[in-house]
MDAnalysis code that builds the backbone (N, CA, C; Angstrom):
import MDAnalysis as mda
import numpy as np

u = mda.Universe.empty(276, n_residues=92, atom_resindex=np.repeat(np.arange(92), 3), trajectory=True)
u.add_TopologyAttr("name", ["N", "CA", "C"] * 92)
u.add_TopologyAttr("resid", np.arange(1, 93))
u.add_TopologyAttr("resname", ["UNK", "UNK", "UNK", "UNK", "UNK", "UNK", "UNK", "UNK", "UNK", "UNK", "UNK", "UNK", "UNK", "UNK", "UNK", "UNK", "UNK", "UNK", "UNK", "UNK", "UNK", "UNK", "UNK", "UNK", "UNK", "UNK", "UNK", "UNK", "UNK", "UNK", "UNK", "UNK", "UNK", "UNK", "UNK", "UNK", "UNK", "UNK", "UNK", "UNK", "UNK", "UNK", "UNK", "UNK", "UNK", "UNK", "UNK", "UNK", "UNK", "UNK", "UNK", "UNK", "UNK", "UNK", "UNK", "UNK", "UNK", "UNK", "UNK", "UNK", "UNK", "UNK", "UNK", "UNK", "UNK", "UNK", "UNK", "UNK", "UNK", "UNK", "UNK", "UNK", "UNK", "UNK", "UNK", "UNK", "UNK", "UNK", "UNK", "UNK", "UNK", "UNK", "UNK", "UNK", "UNK", "UNK", "UNK", "UNK", "UNK", "UNK", "UNK", "UNK"])
u.atoms.positions = np.array([
    [-5.041, -20.456, 19.864],
    [-5.514, -21.778, 19.532],
    [-6.568, -21.808, 18.414],
    [-7.282, -20.712, 18.155],
    [-8.259, -20.760, 17.060],
    [-7.616, -21.099, 15.719],
    [-6.364, -20.637, 15.495],
    [-5.701, -20.956, 14.228],
    [-5.444, -22.454, 14.120],
    [-5.086, -23.096, 15.246],
    [-4.825, -24.531, 15.242],
    [-6.098, -25.299, 14.901],
    [-7.225, -24.912, 15.498],
    [-8.497, -25.577, 15.205],
    [-8.878, -25.369, 13.745],
    [-8.681, -24.162, 13.232],
    [-8.989, -23.889, 11.825],
    [-8.118, -24.755, 10.920],
    [-6.851, -24.916, 11.282],
    [-5.948, -25.756, 10.495],
    [-6.376, -27.210, 10.508],
    [-6.805, -27.701, 11.668],
    [-7.287, -29.077, 11.775],
    [-8.558, -29.270, 10.954],
    [-9.448, -28.282, 10.997],
    [-10.677, -28.353, 10.202],
    [-10.351, -28.421, 8.715],
    [-9.390, -27.612, 8.279],
    [-9.012, -27.607, 6.861],
    [-8.413, -28.952, 6.456],
    [-7.596, -29.539, 7.318],
    [-7.010, -30.843, 7.015],
    [-8.086, -31.919, 6.940],
    [-9.054, -31.888, 7.870],
    [-10.149, -32.862, 7.831],
    [-10.975, -32.700, 6.567],
    [-11.228, -31.449, 6.155],
    [-11.991, -31.211, 4.927],
    [-11.224, -31.707, 3.707],
    [-9.912, -31.469, 3.675],
    [-9.091, -31.936, 2.551],
    [-9.080, -33.459, 2.505],
    [-8.955, -34.094, 3.666],
    [-8.982, -35.546, 3.711],
    [-10.353, -36.051, 3.275],
    [-11.407, -35.415, 3.745],
    [-12.755, -35.816, 3.354],
    [-12.943, -35.758, 1.845],
    [-12.423, -34.704, 1.240],
    [-12.501, -34.587, -0.222],
    [-11.734, -35.733, -0.880],
    [-10.575, -36.032, -0.353],
    [-9.757, -37.128, -0.912],
    [-10.503, -38.452, -0.806],
    [-11.113, -38.716, 0.350],
    [-11.854, -39.967, 0.523],
    [-13.048, -40.036, -0.427],
    [-13.742, -38.919, -0.599],
    [-14.887, -38.887, -1.527],
    [-14.426, -39.147, -2.952],
    [-13.339, -38.486, -3.359],
    [-12.815, -38.658, -4.716],
    [-12.431, -40.122, -4.956],
    [-11.763, -40.738, -3.984],
    [-11.366, -42.148, -4.127],
    [-12.590, -43.057, -4.223],
    [-13.602, -42.791, -3.399],
    [-14.831, -43.601, -3.442],
    [-15.534, -43.444, -4.780],
    [-15.701, -42.200, -5.210],
    [-16.408, -41.950, -6.466],
    [-15.638, -42.473, -7.671],
    [-14.313, -42.444, -7.619],
    [-13.502, -42.961, -8.726],
    [-13.744, -44.463, -8.938],
    [-14.157, -45.122, -7.882],
    [-14.444, -46.551, -7.971],
    [-15.915, -46.811, -8.298],
    [-16.702, -45.749, -8.361],
    [-18.120, -45.894, -8.656],
    [-18.918, -46.456, -7.495],
    [-18.408, -46.290, -6.276],
    [-19.061, -46.841, -5.105],
    [-20.009, -45.834, -4.465],
    [-21.138, -46.326, -4.027],
    [-22.063, -45.536, -3.219],
    [-21.577, -45.569, -1.771],
    [-22.213, -44.769, -0.918],
    [-21.898, -44.834, 0.506],
    [-22.133, -46.255, 1.027],
    [-23.244, -46.855, 0.607],
    [-23.586, -48.213, 1.053],
    [-22.523, -49.214, 0.613],
    [-22.091, -49.132, -0.631],
    [-21.086, -50.080, -1.136],
    [-19.793, -49.955, -0.335],
    [-19.361, -48.725, -0.059],
    [-18.153, -48.526, 0.731],
    [-18.359, -49.067, 2.144],
    [-19.512, -48.811, 2.740],
    [-19.792, -49.319, 4.091],
    [-19.743, -50.846, 4.107],
    [-20.293, -51.476, 3.082],
    [-20.256, -52.943, 2.987],
    [-18.819, -53.439, 2.894],
    [-18.012, -52.752, 2.097],
    [-16.615, -53.149, 1.934],
    [-15.820, -52.937, 3.224],
    [-16.043, -51.816, 3.914],
    [-15.363, -51.576, 5.185],
    [-15.761, -52.637, 6.202],
    [-17.050, -52.964, 6.246],
    [-17.542, -53.966, 7.167],
    [-16.914, -55.328, 6.876],
    [-16.891, -55.713, 5.603],
    [-16.310, -57.004, 5.222],
    [-14.812, -57.051, 5.525],
    [-14.112, -55.957, 5.267],
    [-12.662, -55.914, 5.498],
    [-12.324, -55.969, 6.978],
    [-13.269, -55.614, 7.826],
    [-12.992, -55.566, 9.261],
    [-12.867, -56.949, 9.883],
    [-13.399, -57.954, 9.232],
    [-13.369, -59.305, 9.802],
    [-11.920, -59.727, 10.051],
    [-11.640, -60.045, 11.281],
    [-10.297, -60.457, 11.657],
    [-9.369, -59.305, 11.990],
    [-9.812, -58.060, 11.757],
    [-8.966, -56.901, 12.053],
    [-9.500, -56.154, 13.270],
    [-10.773, -55.782, 13.218],
    [-11.381, -55.026, 14.310],
    [-12.894, -55.130, 14.197],
    [-13.561, -54.785, 15.270],
    [-15.026, -54.797, 15.279],
    [-15.538, -53.442, 14.804],
    [-16.501, -53.468, 13.901],
    [-17.145, -52.241, 13.437],
    [-18.650, -52.433, 13.518],
    [-19.392, -51.333, 13.538],
    [-20.850, -51.461, 13.567],
    [-21.394, -52.024, 12.255],
    [-22.682, -52.243, 12.227],
    [-23.324, -52.753, 11.013],
    [-23.261, -51.703, 9.896],
    [-23.534, -52.142, 8.692],
    [-23.441, -51.293, 7.498],
    [-24.269, -50.025, 7.646],
    [-25.490, -50.144, 8.139],
    [-26.367, -48.974, 8.275],
    [-25.769, -47.922, 9.198],
    [-25.030, -48.340, 10.200],
    [-24.411, -47.402, 11.140],
    [-23.149, -46.770, 10.582],
    [-22.497, -47.433, 9.650],
    [-21.257, -46.907, 9.066],
    [-21.553, -45.804, 8.048],
    [-22.660, -45.905, 7.343],
    [-22.985, -44.943, 6.279],
    [-22.973, -43.494, 6.774],
    [-23.659, -43.150, 7.875],
    [-23.616, -41.749, 8.327],
    [-22.196, -41.301, 8.707],
    [-21.403, -42.241, 9.228],
    [-20.031, -41.893, 9.589],
    [-19.208, -41.577, 8.340],
    [-19.384, -42.344, 7.284],
    [-18.678, -42.075, 6.023],
    [-19.037, -40.673, 5.529],
    [-20.295, -40.326, 5.615],
    [-20.732, -38.979, 5.193],
    [-20.047, -37.896, 6.015],
    [-19.959, -38.103, 7.332],
    [-19.265, -37.124, 8.189],
    [-17.794, -37.010, 7.813],
    [-17.141, -38.146, 7.586],
    [-15.722, -38.111, 7.200],
    [-15.536, -37.346, 5.897],
    [-16.393, -37.609, 4.930],
    [-16.245, -36.970, 3.621],
    [-16.570, -35.480, 3.670],
    [-17.377, -35.051, 4.607],
    [-17.655, -33.622, 4.796],
    [-16.566, -32.939, 5.611],
    [-15.709, -33.735, 6.240],
    [-14.685, -33.174, 7.110],
    [-15.220, -32.874, 8.488],
    [-16.376, -33.432, 8.825],
    [-16.997, -33.167, 10.112],
    [-16.444, -33.982, 11.253],
    [-15.618, -34.966, 10.945],
    [-15.030, -35.811, 11.984],
    [-13.733, -36.394, 11.458],
    [-12.830, -36.670, 12.381],
    [-11.590, -37.332, 12.014],
    [-11.825, -38.825, 11.855],
    [-10.979, -39.474, 11.082],
    [-11.087, -40.912, 10.844],
    [-10.192, -41.617, 11.856],
    [-10.786, -42.494, 12.665],
    [-10.031, -43.237, 13.664],
    [-9.049, -44.211, 13.036],
    [-8.101, -44.636, 13.840],
    [-7.008, -45.486, 13.333],
    [-7.503, -46.787, 12.721],
    [-8.458, -47.476, 13.350],
    [-8.893, -48.749, 12.771],
    [-9.623, -48.532, 11.449],
    [-10.348, -47.426, 11.305],
    [-10.992, -47.153, 10.018],
    [-9.966, -46.738, 8.963],
    [-8.900, -46.074, 9.367],
    [-7.833, -45.756, 8.405],
    [-7.285, -47.036, 7.805],
    [-7.043, -48.024, 8.674],
    [-6.540, -49.318, 8.202],
    [-7.523, -49.946, 7.228],
    [-8.809, -49.920, 7.572],
    [-9.816, -50.523, 6.692],
    [-9.919, -49.792, 5.364],
    [-9.848, -48.450, 5.392],
    [-9.865, -47.680, 4.135],
    [-8.697, -48.104, 3.248],
    [-7.523, -48.254, 3.830],
    [-6.355, -48.651, 3.043],
    [-6.569, -50.020, 2.414],
    [-7.178, -50.936, 3.170],
    [-7.455, -52.277, 2.653],
    [-8.431, -52.198, 1.477],
    [-9.564, -51.523, 1.665],
    [-10.589, -51.533, 0.608],
    [-10.184, -50.703, -0.608],
    [-9.391, -49.658, -0.412],
    [-8.929, -48.861, -1.545],
    [-7.647, -49.420, -2.154],
    [-7.027, -50.399, -1.503],
    [-5.787, -50.977, -2.016],
    [-4.652, -49.964, -1.997],
    [-4.610, -49.155, -0.958],
    [-3.597, -48.105, -0.842],
    [-2.901, -48.229, 0.503],
    [-1.779, -47.533, 0.634],
    [-1.076, -47.474, 1.903],
    [-1.542, -46.280, 2.711],
    [-0.894, -46.080, 3.834],
    [-1.261, -44.977, 4.722],
    [-1.030, -43.602, 4.103],
    [-0.379, -43.553, 2.949],
    [-0.227, -42.250, 2.272],
    [-1.594, -41.642, 1.959],
    [-2.602, -42.472, 1.912],
    [-3.966, -41.973, 1.726],
    [-4.293, -40.926, 2.789],
    [-3.750, -41.106, 3.984],
    [-4.042, -40.212, 5.101],
    [-2.934, -39.232, 5.419],
    [-1.761, -39.426, 4.844],
    [-0.641, -38.562, 5.181],
    [-0.278, -37.571, 4.088],
    [-0.702, -37.843, 2.872],
    [-0.344, -36.965, 1.768],
    [-1.594, -36.496, 1.047],
    [-2.254, -35.533, 1.637],
    [-3.468, -34.995, 1.021],
    [-3.043, -34.134, -0.157],
    [-3.507, -34.501, -1.329],
    [-3.126, -33.788, -2.544],
    [-3.971, -32.547, -2.747],
    [-3.403, -31.587, -3.430],
    [-4.175, -30.425, -3.871],
    [-4.836, -30.801, -5.185],
    [-6.145, -30.820, -5.216],
    [-6.885, -31.199, -6.439],
    [-7.210, -29.957, -7.230],
])
């Protein structure tokens, strides 16, 4: 099972890099992305306040945590992308 955990860690890190690259390509700070995720959540799902989302974004971008399904949806909305954002991690 250690190989499986290592593989999951690598996938989370690759996804985190992808999310960081997409955020930075738009010139957004962590705060700006948190504001956009919070605004996009209205009518879709409940999320914490902007200040609480910022540390979570940092964890996702470091690969320290997986991105839950409702946040995946919100990322797709704010980035204007489909779920391929989460299914096709590119080699940069």
